[in-house]
N, CA, C and O atoms as a GROMACS GRO file, in nm:
protein
  444
    1MET      N    1  -0.287  -0.924   1.756
    1MET     CA    2  -0.204  -0.930   1.638
    1MET      C    3  -0.067  -0.872   1.670
    1MET      O    4  -0.051  -0.786   1.756
    2MET      N    5   0.031  -0.922   1.596
    2MET     CA    6   0.169  -0.875   1.611
    2MET      C    7   0.226  -0.843   1.474
    2MET      O    8   0.167  -0.879   1.372
    3ALA      N    9   0.340  -0.776   1.471
    3ALA     CA   10   0.403  -0.741   1.344
    3ALA      C   11   0.429  -0.865   1.259
    3ALA      O   12   0.427  -0.856   1.136
    4SER      N   13   0.453  -0.979   1.322
    4SER     CA   14   0.477  -1.102   1.245
    4SER      C   15   0.352  -1.147   1.169
    4SER      O   16   0.361  -1.230   1.079
    5ASP      N   17   0.235  -1.093   1.205
    5ASP     CA   18   0.109  -1.125   1.136
    5ASP      C   19   0.085  -1.037   1.013
    5ASP      O   20  -0.008  -1.062   0.937
    6LEU      N   21   0.168  -0.935   0.993
    6LEU     CA   22   0.147  -0.841   0.883
    6LEU      C   23   0.139  -0.905   0.745
    6LEU      O   24   0.050  -0.870   0.669
    7PRO      N   25   0.229  -0.998   0.709
    7PRO     CA   26   0.216  -1.057   0.575
    7PRO      C   27   0.078  -1.120   0.552
    7PRO      O   28   0.019  -1.103   0.446
    8ASN      N   29   0.028  -1.193   0.651
    8ASN     CA   30  -0.105  -1.254   0.635
    8ASN      C   31  -0.215  -1.149   0.628
    8ASN      O   32  -0.306  -1.161   0.546
    9LEU      N   33  -0.209  -1.048   0.713
    9LEU     CA   34  -0.307  -0.941   0.711
    9LEU      C   35  -0.304  -0.868   0.577
    9LEU      O   36  -0.408  -0.851   0.513
   10GLY      N   37  -0.185  -0.827   0.535
   10GLY     CA   38  -0.171  -0.753   0.409
   10GLY      C   39  -0.212  -0.834   0.289
   10GLY      O   40  -0.284  -0.785   0.202
   11GLU      N   41  -0.168  -0.960   0.283
   11GLU     CA   42  -0.204  -1.043   0.168
   11GLU      C   43  -0.353  -1.070   0.165
   11GLU      O   44  -0.412  -1.080   0.057
   12GLY      N   45  -0.416  -1.082   0.283
   12GLY     CA   46  -0.561  -1.099   0.287
   12GLY      C   47  -0.632  -0.975   0.235
   12GLY      O   48  -0.729  -0.986   0.160
   13ALA      N   49  -0.585  -0.858   0.275
   13ALA     CA   50  -0.644  -0.733   0.226
   13ALA      C   51  -0.621  -0.718   0.076
   13ALA      O   52  -0.711  -0.675   0.003
   14ALA      N   53  -0.502  -0.752   0.029
   14ALA     CA   54  -0.472  -0.743  -0.114
   14ALA      C   55  -0.556  -0.842  -0.194
   14ALA      O   56  -0.590  -0.816  -0.310
   15GLU      N   57  -0.589  -0.956  -0.134
   15GLU     CA   58  -0.672  -1.055  -0.202
   15GLU      C   59  -0.807  -0.994  -0.240
   15GLU      O   60  -0.863  -1.027  -0.344
   16GLY      N   61  -0.858  -0.907  -0.155
   16GLY     CA   62  -0.984  -0.839  -0.186
   16GLY      C   63  -0.974  -0.756  -0.313
   16GLY      O   64  -1.071  -0.749  -0.389
   17MET      N   65  -0.859  -0.694  -0.337
   17MET     CA   66  -0.841  -0.616  -0.460
   17MET      C   67  -0.848  -0.706  -0.582
   17MET      O   68  -0.897  -0.665  -0.688
   18LYS      N   69  -0.800  -0.830  -0.568
   18LYS     CA   70  -0.798  -0.922  -0.682
   18LYS      C   71  -0.938  -0.965  -0.722
   18LYS      O   72  -0.958  -1.016  -0.833
   19GLN      N   73  -1.035  -0.946  -0.633
   19GLN     CA   74  -1.173  -0.981  -0.666
   19GLN      C   75  -1.232  -0.881  -0.766
   19GLN      O   76  -1.323  -0.916  -0.842
   20THR      N   77  -1.182  -0.758  -0.765
   20THR     CA   78  -1.241  -0.654  -0.849
   20THR      C   79  -1.146  -0.599  -0.955
   20THR      O   80  -1.186  -0.514  -1.036
   21ALA      N   81  -1.020  -0.646  -0.956
   21ALA     CA   82  -0.924  -0.594  -1.052
   21ALA      C   83  -0.830  -0.704  -1.100
   21ALA      O   84  -0.800  -0.798  -1.026
   22ASP      N   85  -0.787  -0.692  -1.223
   22ASP     CA   86  -0.685  -0.781  -1.279
   22ASP      C   87  -0.550  -0.714  -1.253
   22ASP      O   88  -0.518  -0.612  -1.313
   23LEU      N   89  -0.470  -0.773  -1.164
   23LEU     CA   90  -0.344  -0.714  -1.121
   23LEU      C   91  -0.226  -0.788  -1.182
   23LEU      O   92  -0.230  -0.909  -1.201
   24THR      N   93  -0.120  -0.714  -1.211
   24THR     CA   94   0.003  -0.774  -1.263
   24THR      C   95   0.123  -0.721  -1.186
   24THR      O   96   0.118  -0.612  -1.129
   25GLU      N   97   0.228  -0.798  -1.184
   25GLU     CA   98   0.357  -0.762  -1.126
   25GLU      C   99   0.347  -0.704  -0.985
   25GLU      O  100   0.400  -0.595  -0.960
   26PRO      N  101   0.282  -0.773  -0.891
   26PRO     CA  102   0.277  -0.718  -0.755
   26PRO      C  103   0.416  -0.720  -0.691
   26PRO      O  104   0.492  -0.815  -0.707
   27MET      N  105   0.446  -0.613  -0.618
   27MET     CA  106   0.571  -0.602  -0.541
   27MET      C  107   0.532  -0.581  -0.396
   27MET      O  108   0.445  -0.500  -0.366
   28GLN      N  109   0.596  -0.654  -0.306
   28GLN     CA  110   0.568  -0.642  -0.164
   28GLN      C  111   0.697  -0.611  -0.090
   28GLN      O  112   0.805  -0.656  -0.128
   29THR      N  113   0.685  -0.534   0.018
   29THR     CA  114   0.798  -0.505   0.104
   29THR      C  115   0.745  -0.458   0.240
   29THR      O  116   0.624  -0.442   0.258
   30THR      N  117   0.834  -0.438   0.332
   30THR     CA  118   0.799  -0.380   0.462
   30THR      C  119   0.892  -0.262   0.489
   30THR      O  120   1.002  -0.254   0.435
   31TYR      N  121   0.846  -0.173   0.573
   31TYR     CA  122   0.926  -0.058   0.616
   31TYR      C  123   0.878  -0.016   0.754
   31TYR      O  124   0.778  -0.068   0.804
   32SER      N  125   0.948   0.077   0.816
   32SER     CA  126   0.911   0.124   0.950
   32SER      C  127   0.858   0.266   0.944
   32SER      O  128   0.910   0.351   0.871
   33LEU      N  129   0.755   0.290   1.023
   33LEU     CA  130   0.704   0.425   1.050
   33LEU      C  131   0.705   0.439   1.202
   33LEU      O  132   0.620   0.382   1.270
   34GLY      N  133   0.799   0.515   1.252
   34GLY     CA  134   0.813   0.526   1.398
   34GLY      C  135   0.838   0.389   1.456
   34GLY      O  136   0.932   0.320   1.417
   35SER      N  137   0.754   0.349   1.551
   35SER     CA  138   0.771   0.219   1.616
   35SER      C  139   0.690   0.108   1.549
   35SER      O  140   0.679  -0.002   1.603
   36HIS      N  141   0.634   0.135   1.431
   36HIS     CA  142   0.548   0.038   1.364
   36HIS      C  143   0.612  -0.016   1.236
   36HIS      O  144   0.677   0.057   1.161
   37THR      N  145   0.592  -0.143   1.212
   37THR     CA  146   0.629  -0.204   1.085
   37THR      C  147   0.508  -0.197   0.994
   37THR      O  148   0.395  -0.223   1.037
   38VAL      N  149   0.530  -0.161   0.868
   38VAL     CA  150   0.423  -0.150   0.770
   38VAL      C  151   0.453  -0.246   0.656
   38VAL      O  152   0.565  -0.250   0.604
   39TRP      N  153   0.353  -0.325   0.616
   39TRP     CA  154   0.360  -0.414   0.501
   39TRP      C  155   0.292  -0.341   0.386
   39TRP      O  156   0.187  -0.279   0.406
   40ILE      N  157   0.350  -0.345   0.266
   40ILE     CA  158   0.292  -0.274   0.153
   40ILE      C  159   0.303  -0.359   0.027
   40ILE      O  160   0.400  -0.433   0.008
   41GLU      N  161   0.202  -0.347  -0.059
   41GLU     CA  162   0.204  -0.412  -0.191
   41GLU      C  163   0.162  -0.309  -0.294
   41GLU      O  164   0.068  -0.231  -0.273
   42ARG      N  165   0.232  -0.310  -0.406
   42ARG     CA  166   0.199  -0.225  -0.522
   42ARG      C  167   0.187  -0.316  -0.643
   42ARG      O  168   0.267  -0.407  -0.663
   43ALA      N  169   0.084  -0.290  -0.724
   43ALA     CA  170   0.064  -0.366  -0.847
   43ALA      C  171  -0.001  -0.277  -0.951
   43ALA      O  172  -0.072  -0.182  -0.918
   44GLU      N  173   0.024  -0.308  -1.075
   44GLU     CA  174  -0.047  -0.242  -1.184
   44GLU      C  175  -0.170  -0.325  -1.215
   44GLU      O  176  -0.170  -0.446  -1.191
   45GLY      N  177  -0.273  -0.263  -1.267
   45GLY     CA  178  -0.392  -0.340  -1.300
   45GLY      C  179  -0.505  -0.253  -1.352
   45GLY      O  180  -0.497  -0.131  -1.356
   46THR      N  181  -0.610  -0.321  -1.391
   46THR     CA  182  -0.732  -0.253  -1.436
   46THR      C  183  -0.850  -0.316  -1.365
   46THR      O  184  -0.855  -0.437  -1.346
   47PRO      N  185  -0.946  -0.233  -1.325
   47PRO     CA  186  -1.068  -0.289  -1.266
   47PRO      C  187  -1.137  -0.381  -1.365
   47PRO      O  188  -1.142  -0.352  -1.484
   48LYS      N  189  -1.191  -0.492  -1.316
   48LYS     CA  190  -1.254  -0.589  -1.405
   48LYS      C  191  -1.373  -0.533  -1.480
   48LYS      O  192  -1.402  -0.576  -1.592
   49ALA      N  193  -1.443  -0.437  -1.422
   49ALA     CA  194  -1.561  -0.379  -1.486
   49ALA      C  195  -1.527  -0.253  -1.566
   49ALA      O  196  -1.618  -0.180  -1.608
   50HIS      N  197  -1.398  -0.226  -1.586
   50HIS     CA  198  -1.357  -0.100  -1.649
   50HIS      C  199  -1.241  -0.125  -1.744
   50HIS      O  200  -1.128  -0.145  -1.700
   51ASP      N  201  -1.268  -0.124  -1.873
   51ASP     CA  202  -1.159  -0.134  -1.970
   51ASP      C  203  -1.095   0.003  -1.985
   51ASP      O  204  -1.160   0.106  -1.968
   52GLY      N  205  -0.968   0.003  -2.016
   52GLY     CA  206  -0.903   0.130  -2.039
   52GLY      C  207  -0.768   0.139  -1.973
   52GLY      O  208  -0.697   0.040  -1.959
   53SER      N  209  -0.734   0.258  -1.934
   53SER     CA  210  -0.602   0.287  -1.878
   53SER      C  211  -0.580   0.210  -1.749
   53SER      O  212  -0.673   0.193  -1.669
   54PRO      N  213  -0.458   0.163  -1.729
   54PRO     CA  214  -0.427   0.091  -1.605
   54PRO      C  215  -0.417   0.185  -1.485
   54PRO      O  216  -0.393   0.305  -1.501
   55PHE      N  217  -0.435   0.130  -1.369
   55PHE     CA  218  -0.420   0.200  -1.243
   55PHE      C  219  -0.299   0.142  -1.171
   55PHE      O  220  -0.254   0.032  -1.203
   56THR      N  221  -0.246   0.215  -1.074
   56THR     CA  222  -0.151   0.160  -0.978
   56THR      C  223  -0.230   0.137  -0.851
   56THR      O  224  -0.286   0.230  -0.794
   57PHE      N  225  -0.233   0.013  -0.805
   57PHE     CA  226  -0.301  -0.024  -0.682
   57PHE      C  227  -0.194  -0.034  -0.573
   57PHE      O  228  -0.090  -0.095  -0.593
   58GLU      N  229  -0.222   0.026  -0.459
   58GLU     CA  230  -0.127   0.017  -0.350
   58GLU      C  231  -0.206  -0.001  -0.221
   58GLU      O  232  -0.305   0.068  -0.197
   59ILE      N  233  -0.160  -0.094  -0.137
   59ILE     CA  234  -0.222  -0.116  -0.007
   59ILE      C  235  -0.113  -0.128   0.097
   59ILE      O  236  -0.014  -0.200   0.077
   60ALA      N  237  -0.130  -0.058   0.209
   60ALA     CA  238  -0.033  -0.059   0.318
   60ALA      C  239  -0.107  -0.094   0.447
   60ALA      O  240  -0.214  -0.038   0.474
   61CYS      N  241  -0.051  -0.185   0.526
   61CYS     CA  242  -0.116  -0.229   0.650
   61CYS      C  243  -0.015  -0.229   0.765
   61CYS      O  244   0.104  -0.253   0.746
   62THR      N  245  -0.066  -0.203   0.885
   62THR     CA  246   0.016  -0.209   1.006
   62THR      C  247  -0.068  -0.256   1.123
   62THR      O  248  -0.191  -0.250   1.120
   63VAL      N  249  -0.002  -0.303   1.224
   63VAL     CA  250  -0.067  -0.345   1.348
   63VAL      C  251  -0.053  -0.231   1.449
   63VAL      O  252   0.055  -0.176   1.467
   64LEU      N  253  -0.163  -0.198   1.513
   64LEU     CA  254  -0.166  -0.094   1.615
   64LEU      C  255  -0.180  -0.157   1.753
   64LEU      O  256  -0.197  -0.278   1.764
   65LYS      N  257  -0.172  -0.076   1.857
   65LYS     CA  258  -0.186  -0.129   1.993
   65LYS      C  259  -0.320  -0.198   2.015
   65LYS      O  260  -0.328  -0.299   2.084
   66LYS      N  261  -0.426  -0.143   1.956
   66LYS     CA  262  -0.560  -0.197   1.977
   66LYS      C  263  -0.628  -0.234   1.846
   66LYS      O  264  -0.749  -0.215   1.832
   67GLY      N  265  -0.555  -0.285   1.751
   67GLY     CA  266  -0.616  -0.323   1.624
   67GLY      C  267  -0.515  -0.320   1.511
   67GLY      O  268  -0.395  -0.339   1.531
   68ALA      N  269  -0.567  -0.297   1.392
   68ALA     CA  270  -0.483  -0.290   1.272
   68ALA      C  271  -0.544  -0.185   1.180
   68ALA      O  272  -0.661  -0.149   1.194
   69ALA      N  273  -0.464  -0.136   1.086
   69ALA     CA  274  -0.512  -0.038   0.989
   69ALA      C  275  -0.452  -0.068   0.854
   69ALA      O  276  -0.336  -0.108   0.843
   70CYS      N  277  -0.531  -0.048   0.750
   70CYS     CA  278  -0.484  -0.059   0.612
   70CYS      C  279  -0.530   0.064   0.534
   70CYS      O  280  -0.639   0.115   0.558
   71TRP      N  281  -0.448   0.110   0.443
   71TRP     CA  282  -0.481   0.219   0.353
   71TRP      C  283  -0.466   0.166   0.211
   71TRP      O  284  -0.376   0.087   0.184
   72MET      N  285  -0.553   0.210   0.120
   72MET     CA  286  -0.548   0.161  -0.017
   72MET      C  287  -0.576   0.275  -0.114
   72MET      O  288  -0.653   0.366  -0.085
   73THR      N  289  -0.512   0.268  -0.230
   73THR     CA  290  -0.541   0.363  -0.337
   73THR      C  291  -0.545   0.290  -0.471
   73THR      O  292  -0.482   0.187  -0.491
   74MET      N  293  -0.621   0.348  -0.561
   74MET     CA  294  -0.621   0.312  -0.704
   74MET      C  295  -0.581   0.442  -0.774
   74MET      O  296  -0.667   0.526  -0.801
   75ALA      N  297  -0.455   0.458  -0.804
   75ALA     CA  298  -0.404   0.584  -0.860
   75ALA      C  299  -0.402   0.577  -1.011
   75ALA      O  300  -0.357   0.479  -1.070
   76THR      N  301  -0.450   0.683  -1.074
   76THR     CA  302  -0.453   0.688  -1.220
   76THR      C  303  -0.325   0.745  -1.279
   76THR      O  304  -0.298   0.727  -1.398
   77ASP      N  305  -0.246   0.813  -1.196
   77ASP     CA  306  -0.123   0.874  -1.247
   77ASP      C  307  -0.024   0.893  -1.132
   77ASP      O  308  -0.055   0.868  -1.016
   78ALA      N  309   0.094   0.938  -1.167
   78ALA     CA  310   0.201   0.954  -1.067
   78ALA      C  311   0.163   1.056  -0.960
   78ALA      O  312   0.197   1.038  -0.843
   79ALA      N  313   0.094   1.162  -0.998
   79ALA     CA  314   0.055   1.264  -0.901
   79ALA      C  315  -0.044   1.209  -0.799
   79ALA      O  316  -0.035   1.240  -0.680
   80SER      N  317  -0.138   1.126  -0.844
   80SER     CA  318  -0.234   1.065  -0.752
   80SER      C  319  -0.164   0.969  -0.657
   80SER      O  320  -0.194   0.966  -0.538
   81LEU      N  321  -0.072   0.889  -0.709
   81LEU     CA  322   0.003   0.796  -0.625
   81LEU      C  323   0.086   0.873  -0.522
   81LEU      O  324   0.091   0.835  -0.405
   82GLN      N  325   0.149   0.981  -0.565
   82GLN     CA  326   0.231   1.061  -0.473
   82GLN      C  327   0.143   1.124  -0.365
   82GLN      O  328   0.185   1.131  -0.250
   83ALA      N  329   0.024   1.171  -0.400
   83ALA     CA  330  -0.066   1.230  -0.301
   83ALA      C  331  -0.101   1.128  -0.193
   83ALA      O  332  -0.105   1.161  -0.074
   84PHE      N  333  -0.126   1.003  -0.233
   84PHE     CA  334  -0.155   0.896  -0.137
   84PHE      C  335  -0.033   0.871  -0.049
   84PHE      O  336  -0.044   0.869   0.074
   85GLU      N  337   0.082   0.852  -0.111
   85GLU     CA  338   0.203   0.817  -0.036
   85GLU      C  339   0.251   0.930   0.054
   85GLU      O  340   0.312   0.905   0.158
   86GLN      N  341   0.225   1.055   0.016
   86GLN     CA  342   0.270   1.170   0.094
   86GLN      C  343   0.171   1.208   0.204
   86GLN      O  344   0.199   1.299   0.283
   87SER      N  345   0.056   1.140   0.211
   87SER     CA  346  -0.039   1.167   0.319
   87SER      C  347   0.029   1.142   0.452
   87SER      O  348   0.109   1.049   0.466
   88THR      N  349  -0.002   1.226   0.551
   88THR     CA  350   0.062   1.208   0.681
   88THR      C  351  -0.027   1.124   0.773
   88THR      O  352  -0.149   1.134   0.770
   89VAL      N  353   0.038   1.042   0.852
   89VAL     CA  354  -0.030   0.957   0.950
   89VAL      C  355   0.044   0.966   1.083
   89VAL      O  356   0.164   0.992   1.087
   90SER      N  357  -0.030   0.946   1.190
   90SER     CA  358   0.027   0.936   1.324
   90SER      C  359  -0.027   0.807   1.383
   90SER      O  360  -0.148   0.793   1.400
   91LEU      N  361   0.060   0.714   1.416
   91LEU     CA  362   0.020   0.583   1.463
   91LEU      C  363   0.048   0.570   1.612
   91LEU      O  364   0.162   0.580   1.656
   92ASP      N  365  -0.057   0.547   1.689
   92ASP     CA  366  -0.044   0.525   1.834
   92ASP      C  367   0.042   0.632   1.902
   92ASP      O  368   0.122   0.600   1.990
   93GLY      N  369   0.026   0.757   1.862
   93GLY     CA  370   0.097   0.866   1.927
   93GLY      C  371   0.236   0.894   1.873
   93GLY      O  372   0.300   0.989   1.918
   94ASP      N  373   0.285   0.814   1.777
   94ASP     CA  374   0.414   0.844   1.714
   94ASP      C  375   0.401   0.978   1.640
   94ASP      O  376   0.290   1.020   1.607
   95ALA      N  377   0.512   1.045   1.615
   95ALA     CA  378   0.511   1.170   1.539
   95ALA      C  379   0.453   1.145   1.400
   95ALA      O  380   0.475   1.039   1.341
   96ALA      N  381   0.379   1.243   1.350
   96ALA     CA  382   0.320   1.232   1.216
   96ALA      C  383   0.431   1.222   1.113
   96ALA      O  384   0.533   1.290   1.122
   97THR      N  385   0.410   1.136   1.014
   97THR     CA  386   0.508   1.116   0.908
   97THR      C  387   0.434   1.078   0.780
   97THR      O  388   0.315   1.047   0.783
   98LYS      N  389   0.505   1.080   0.669
   98LYS     CA  390   0.446   1.038   0.541
   98LYS      C  391   0.412   0.890   0.547
   98LYS      O  392   0.486   0.812   0.607
   99LEU      N  393   0.300   0.853   0.485
   99LEU     CA  394   0.256   0.714   0.488
   99LEU      C  395   0.357   0.620   0.425
   99LEU      O  396   0.385   0.513   0.480
  100VAL      N  397   0.414   0.659   0.310
  100VAL     CA  398   0.509   0.572   0.241
  100VAL      C  399   0.639   0.651   0.218
  100VAL      O  400   0.640   0.747   0.140
  101PRO      N  401   0.747   0.612   0.284
  101PRO     CA  402   0.873   0.684   0.266
  101PRO      C  403   0.925   0.673   0.122
  101PRO      O  404   0.899   0.576   0.051
  102ALA      N  405   0.999   0.775   0.081
  102ALA     CA  406   1.064   0.772  -0.052
  102ALA      C  407   1.153   0.649  -0.060
  102ALA      O  408   1.206   0.605   0.042
  103ASN      N  409   1.169   0.595  -0.176
  103ASN     CA  410   1.255   0.480  -0.203
  103ASN      C  411   1.204   0.349  -0.142
  103ASN      O  412   1.281   0.254  -0.130
  104THR      N  413   1.076   0.343  -0.104
  104THR     CA  414   1.020   0.217  -0.057
  104THR      C  415   1.020   0.115  -0.168
  104THR      O  416   1.047  -0.003  -0.146
  105PHE      N  417   0.988   0.160  -0.288
  105PHE     CA  418   0.992   0.075  -0.408
  105PHE      C  419   1.099   0.126  -0.501
  105PHE      O  420   1.131   0.245  -0.499
  106PRO      N  421   1.156   0.038  -0.584
  106PRO     CA  422   1.255   0.087  -0.681
  106PRO      C  423   1.189   0.184  -0.779
  106PRO      O  424   1.068   0.177  -0.802
  107PRO      N  425   1.267   0.274  -0.837
  107PRO     CA  426   1.210   0.368  -0.935
  107PRO      C  427   1.150   0.291  -1.053
  107PRO      O  428   1.189   0.178  -1.082
  108ASP      N  429   1.055   0.356  -1.119
  108ASP     CA  430   0.993   0.294  -1.236
  108ASP      C  431   1.100   0.262  -1.339
  108ASP      O  432   1.201   0.330  -1.352
  109LYS      N  433   1.072   0.153  -1.412
  109LYS     CA  434   1.163   0.112  -1.519
  109LYS      C  435   1.155   0.212  -1.633
  109LYS      O  436   1.046   0.259  -1.665
  110PRO      N  437   1.267   0.246  -1.697
  110PRO     CA  438   1.261   0.336  -1.812
  110PRO      C  439   1.187   0.269  -1.927
  110PRO      O  440   1.192   0.147  -1.943
  111SER      N  441   1.118   0.349  -2.006
  111SER     CA  442   1.041   0.295  -2.120
  111SER      C  443   1.132   0.255  -2.232
  111SER      O  444   1.086   0.207  -2.335
   0.00000   0.00000   0.00000
């Protein structure tokens, strides 16, 4: 796999979320972590088997030297989403960094 395969890998992984959740307004982008390109999608939604408050679903994928990796969260609030995004990762020996850099997505729309 190569970085050019990331959209297909990420969209395939995100497709799995659509099997268990009703998602709206997905946003996709890419960013760099050290020498790696990361594909990410964020969407609001609710699990199909769970009525109630919406979640923020986020999935991030990258290609490694010997494989690929994806991380996913279903965050119930801003603090949970921030905990996921602020998690540190080290990819193929690159220096540890936050999984999702600040300003990867535009700020939330005002109510």
